C-alpha positions in Angstrom: 9.4 -7.7 -8.0 8.6 -4.7 -10.3 7.5 -1.3 -9.1 5.9 1.0 -11.6 6.3 4.7 -10.7 5.2 8.1 -12.2 7.1 11.4 -11.8 5.7 14.7 -10.5 5.6 18.3 -11.6 8.8 19.7 -13.0 9.6 16.6 -15.0 8.0 18.1 -18.2 10.1 19.7 -21.0 9.0 21.4 -24.2 8.1 18.9 -26.9 8.6 15.8 -24.8 5.5 14.1 -26.1 6.4 14.5 -29.8 8.0 11.1 -30.3 5.3 9.3 -28.4 2.6 10.5 -30.7 4.3 8.7 -33.6 3.2 5.4 -31.9 0.1 3.7 -33.3 -3.1 5.1 -31.7 -1.2 7.5 -29.3 -2.3 10.7 -31.1 -6.0 9.6 -31.1 -5.8 8.6 -27.4 -4.3 12.0 -26.5 -6.8 13.8 -28.6 -9.7 12.0 -26.9 -8.4 12.9 -23.5 -8.0 16.5 -24.6 -11.6 16.7 -25.5 -12.7 15.1 -22.3 -10.9 17.7 -20.1 -11.1 20.7 -22.3 -7.3 21.1 -22.7 -5.3 20.7 -25.8 -2.8 18.1 -24.5 -1.4 17.5 -28.0 -0.4 21.2 -28.4 1.1 21.4 -24.9 3.0 18.2 -25.2 4.5 19.0 -28.6 4.6 22.7 -29.4 4.2 24.7 -26.2 7.2 26.4 -24.7 8.7 26.0 -21.2 6.6 28.9 -19.7 3.3 27.5 -21.1 3.9 24.0 -19.6 5.1 25.4 -16.3 1.6 26.6 -15.7 0.2 24.3 -12.9 -3.1 24.0 -14.6 -1.4 22.6 -17.7 1.5 20.7 -16.3 -0.5 18.4 -14.0 -2.9 16.9 -16.6 -0.1 16.8 -19.2 2.1 14.8 -16.9 -0.6 12.3 -16.0 -1.5 11.9 -19.7 2.2 11.3 -20.5 2.4 8.6 -17.9 -0.7 6.9 -19.1 0.3 7.1 -22.7 3.8 5.6 -22.1 2.4 2.9 -19.9 0.0 1.9 -22.6 2.9 1.7 -25.1 4.8 -0.5 -22.6 2.0 -3.1 -22.9 0.2 -5.3 -20.5 2.1 -5.0 -17.2 1.2 -6.3 -13.8 3.6 -4.7 -11.3 4.2 -5.8 -7.8 3.4 -2.2 -6.6 2.7 1.2 -8.0 3.4 4.7 -6.8 3.6 8.3 -8.0 5.4 11.4 -6.8 2.9 14.2 -6.0 0.7 14.6 -9.1 2.1 11.2 -10.3 -0.1 9.6 -7.6 -3.1 10.2 -10.0 -1.2 8.3 -12.7 -0.5 5.5 -10.2 -4.2 5.4 -9.2 -5.1 4.7 -12.8 -2.4 2.0 -13.0 -4.0 0.4 -9.9 -7.5 0.5 -11.4 -8.8 2.9 -8.8 -9.8 5.4 -11.4 -10.0 5.0 -15.2 -7.8 7.2 -17.3 -10.5 9.8 -18.1 -11.6 10.1 -14.5 -8.0 10.5 -13.3 -7.4 13.2 -15.9 -10.6 15.1 -15.1 -9.8 15.1 -11.4 -6.2 16.2 -12.0 -7.4 18.9 -14.3 -9.5 20.2 -11.4 -6.5 19.8 -9.1 -4.2 21.8 -11.4 -6.7 24.7 -11.8 -7.4 24.8 -8.0 -3.7 24.7 -7.1 -3.0 27.5 -9.6 -5.7 29.6 -8.0 -4.3 28.9 -4.5 -0.8 29.7 -5.7 -1.9 33.1 -7.0 -2.9 34.2 -3.6 0.7 34.9 -2.5 4.1 34.7 -4.2 5.4 31.2 -3.2 7.7 28.6 -4.6 9.8 25.5 -3.9 13.6 24.9 -3.8 15.5 21.6 -3.7 18.2 21.2 -1.1 21.1 18.9 -2.2 23.0 17.2 0.6 22.6 17.5 4.3 21.1 15.5 7.1 17.3 15.5 7.4 17.6 15.7 11.2 19.5 19.0 10.8 17.7 20.3 7.7 14.1 19.9 8.7 14.4 22.0 12.0 16.3 24.6 10.0 13.6 24.9 7.5 10.9 25.1 10.2 12.9 27.9 11.9 12.7 29.9 8.6 8.9 29.2 8.3 9.4 26.8 5.4 7.8 23.4 5.0 9.8 20.3 4.0 7.3 19.6 1.3 9.1 16.7 -0.4 11.3 14.4 1.6 12.7 12.4 -1.3 15.4 10.4 0.3 19.0 10.0 -1.0 19.9 13.3 0.6 17.2 15.4 -1.1 14.6 17.6 0.5 12.4 20.2 -1.2 11.5 23.2 0.8 8.3 25.3 0.1 7.1 28.6 1.3 7.0 32.3 0.3 9.6 33.7 -2.0 10.9 35.8 0.8 11.4 32.7 3.0 13.1 30.8 0.1 15.5 33.8 -0.3 16.3 33.6 3.3 17.1 29.9 2.9 19.4 30.7 0.0 21.3 33.1 2.3 21.3 30.7 5.3 21.7 27.1 4.2 21.4 24.3 6.7 24.7 22.7 7.7 25.8 20.1 5.1 23.6 21.4 2.3 25.7 21.9 -0.8 23.2 23.8 -3.0 19.7 25.2 -3.0 18.1 25.0 -6.4 14.8 26.8 -7.2 12.3 24.5 -8.9 10.2 25.4 -12.0 6.9 25.2 -10.2 4.4 28.0 -9.7 3.7 27.7 -5.9 4.4 26.2 -2.5 2.8 22.8 -3.2 2.1 20.3 -0.4 1.9 23.1 2.2 -0.8 25.0 4.0 -0.7 27.5 1.1 -2.7 24.8 -0.9 -5.5 24.5 1.6 -8.1 26.2 -0.7 -7.4 23.6 -3.4 -8.2 20.8 -1.0 -11.8 22.0 -0.5 -12.3 22.2 -4.3 -11.0 18.7 -4.8 -13.2 17.3 -2.0 -16.2 18.5 -3.9 -15.0 17.0 -7.2 -14.1 13.7 -5.6 -17.7 13.3 -4.3 -18.8 12.6 -7.9 -16.5 9.6 -8.3 -16.9 5.9 -7.5 -13.3 4.6 -7.0 -12.5 0.9 -7.3 -10.2 -0.9 -4.9 -6.6 -1.2 -6.1 -5.8 -4.3 -8.1 -2.1 -4.0 -7.2 -0.5 -2.6 -4.0 -0.7 1.2 -4.1 1.9 3.0 -2.1 0.9 6.4 -0.7 2.9 9.6 -0.5 1.4 10.4 2.8 3.3 7.8 4.9 4.7 5.2 2.4 2.0 2.7 3.4 0.1 0.6 1.0 -3.6 1.5 0.7 -6.2 -1.2 0.3 -9.4 0.6 -0.7 -10.3 3.0 -3.5 -12.1 5.3 -1.1 -8.9 5.7 1.0 -6.8 6.2 -2.1 -9.1 9.0 -3.3 -9.2 10.6 0.2 -5.4 10.6 0.2 -5.2 12.1 -3.3 -7.3 15.0 -2.1 -5.5 15.6 1.2 -2.0 15.2 -0.2 -2.3 18.5 -2.0 -1.6 20.4 1.3 0.6 17.8 3.0 4.3 16.8 2.5 5.3 14.1 0.0 7.2 11.3 1.8 8.9 9.6 -1.1 11.6 8.4 1.2 9.0 6.3 3.0 7.6 5.0 -0.3 11.0 3.7 -1.2 11.3 2.0 2.2 8.1 0.2 1.4 9.4 -0.8 -2.0 12.3 -2.4 -0.3 10.1 -4.1 2.3 7.9 -5.5 -0.5 11.0 -7.0 -2.1 11.5 -4.7 -5.1 14.1 -5.8 -7.6 13.3 -3.4 -10.5 11.7 0.0 -11.0 10.3 1.4 -14.2 9.5 5.2 -14.3 6.9 6.2 -16.9 7.3 9.3 -19.2 8.8 11.8 -18.6 11.1 9.5 -16.6 14.4 10.3 -15.0 13.8 12.0 -11.7 12.6 9.0 -9.7 15.0 6.6 -11.2 17.8 9.0 -10.4 16.8 8.9 -6.7 16.3 5.2 -6.8 19.9 4.6 -8.1 21.2 6.3 -4.9 18.6 5.1 -2.4 17.9 1.6 -3.6 21.2 0.0 -4.5 20.8 -3.3 -6.4 17.4 -2.4 -7.8 17.4 -2.3 -11.6 15.9 0.8 -13.2 14.6 2.1 -16.5 13.3 5.6 -17.2 10.9 6.0 -20.1 12.0 9.3 -21.7 11.3 8.4 -25.3 9.9 5.4 -27.1 13.5 4.3 -27.7 13.4 3.2 -24.0 10.5 0.8 -24.4 12.5 -2.3 -25.4 14.8 -1.9 -22.3 11.7 -1.5 -20.1 9.9 -4.5 -21.6 13.0 -6.6 -21.0 13.2 -5.5 -17.4 9.4 -6.1 -16.9 9.8 -9.6 -18.3 12.7 -10.4 -16.1 11.2 -9.1 -12.9 7.5 -10.0 -13.1 8.3 -13.7 -13.6 10.0 -13.9 -10.2 
């Protein structure tokens, strides 16, 4: 059984969309999406520098567009389940038919702008902790006033909070944690610091008419599959200020009988975690169009089961 997944913020790198725009129709598709959301995705995906694409308001729609573009290049795929990490949930919602591509991009554009505004209220950020036991790490983070914003599995937790709290973490690591790595994001996402963005998204979501998922959609909230479009949309809104439980998503992949996982562009992060947490599950990350043949082979082998 094939799982199709989409990465979250921080996966973008300067120029990462350049080779994708050489594929037939890709440049036109990206240009149309750019017009629809009022953001030059072609520029940001090909010519912008690291600081420009670090901007939350830019990074989020850019990542969703990249995921949709690479999935379209992959061809007609019917996975056994879909999921996305953080903003990747919007990409997954489009994969599942809950929102069409334009609606997903418009909503994620609103999300990015709202989260950027929320992040500007106070200096906040996120840091990845490598190693350690969650049962030890989580209480330690809470003692420092930090939130375990991403519980990714395979020994990785991402802490979020004020820069002062993150500095305290660097000086006082939980037992067993090898390293604390600051992430290239502009705020403490998936924490109470993002509450103002939730209210903005709630208003925007009222304008949408989501469809029920056509394939199992696995939610970051608790790793459960969600059956209705209304519930998917509600979770997309609320997840902005709540932790990502990617570890629970992977447990669901296992329970569903996953044998393969394809991560759309800019792939790498989620396949890296899967290689450690889901032994025996074949993986392909779509980094450039050169990866499409391997992904298509994997799709053919694992959707026929």
